[in-house]
C-alpha positions as CSV (number, residue, x, y, z in Angstrom):
1,M,-1.2,-6.2,-14.6
2,P,2.1,-4.4,-13.6
3,S,3.3,-4.9,-10.0
4,Q,6.1,-4.0,-7.8
5,V,7.4,-5.5,-4.5
6,V,8.3,-3.0,-1.8
7,T,9.2,-3.2,1.8
8,V,6.9,-1.4,4.4
9,G,8.7,1.6,5.8
10,S,6.3,2.9,8.4
11,R,7.5,2.0,11.9
12,V,4.0,0.9,12.9
13,G,3.4,-1.0,9.6
14,L,0.4,-0.4,7.4
15,H,-1.8,0.6,10.3
16,A,-4.3,3.4,10.7
17,R,-2.5,6.6,9.6
18,P,-0.4,5.0,6.8
19,A,-3.4,3.0,5.5
20,A,-5.6,6.2,5.5
21,L,-3.0,8.2,3.6
22,I,-2.5,5.4,1.0
23,A,-6.2,4.9,0.5
24,E,-6.7,8.6,0.1
25,A,-4.0,8.7,-2.6
26,V,-5.6,5.7,-4.4
27,G,-9.0,7.4,-4.3
28,K,-7.6,10.6,-5.8
29,A,-5.9,8.6,-8.5
30,G,-9.2,7.1,-9.6
31,V,-7.6,3.8,-10.7
32,P,-7.7,0.4,-9.1
33,V,-4.7,-0.5,-6.9
34,T,-4.2,-3.7,-4.9
35,L,-1.8,-4.6,-2.1
36,A,-0.9,-8.1,-1.1
37,T,1.6,-9.8,1.2
38,A,3.5,-13.0,0.2
39,G,1.0,-15.8,-0.3
40,G,-2.0,-13.6,0.6
41,N,-4.9,-12.4,-1.3
42,P,-4.8,-8.9,-2.9
43,V,-6.9,-6.2,-1.1
44,D,-8.3,-3.0,-2.4
45,A,-5.8,-0.2,-1.6
46,G,-8.6,2.3,-1.8
47,S,-9.9,1.0,1.6
48,P,-7.9,1.8,4.8
49,L,-9.7,-1.1,6.5
50,M,-8.7,-3.6,3.8
51,I,-5.1,-2.3,3.9
52,M,-5.0,-2.9,7.7
53,T,-6.3,-6.5,7.3
54,L,-2.9,-7.3,5.6
55,G,-1.3,-7.1,9.0
56,A,1.9,-5.8,7.3
57,K,4.5,-4.7,9.8
58,K,7.6,-2.6,9.2
59,G,9.9,-4.7,6.9
60,T,7.1,-6.8,5.4
61,E,7.3,-7.2,1.6
62,V,4.1,-6.0,-0.1
63,V,3.2,-6.4,-3.7
64,V,1.6,-3.3,-5.2
65,T,-0.4,-3.8,-8.4
66,S,-2.1,-1.3,-10.8
67,D,-2.6,-0.9,-14.5
68,D,-1.4,2.7,-14.3
69,Q,2.4,2.8,-13.9
70,A,2.5,6.3,-12.5
71,V,0.0,5.4,-9.8
72,L,1.8,2.2,-9.1
73,D,5.1,4.0,-8.6
74,Q,3.3,6.6,-6.3
75,I,1.7,4.0,-4.1
76,A,4.8,1.8,-4.0
77,G,6.7,4.9,-2.9
78,M,4.2,5.6,-0.1
79,V,4.3,2.0,1.2
80,A,8.1,2.2,1.4
81,Q,8.1,5.6,3.3
82,D,7.7,6.0,7.0
83,L,4.3,7.7,6.8
84,D,4.3,8.0,10.6
85,A,7.4,10.1,10.7
86,D,7.0,13.4,12.6
């Protein structure tokens, strides 16, 4: 399954708002996407709660995985953005 390593860009990490936005995008895409930190187990990126369990702070490297390259690119881009920017 294709994957991409990206660095968390949100200043609060993958917490409530960024996790909700990412999970919403995954839900709309309709294809499975997982996120994982180094050495960690992959979690369902369609669940904000599961994303928050990663404990990924700003600057943490996260592996984004999906069979759909366009969705993979979209979600990887979201993880890299500061989704808490005003």
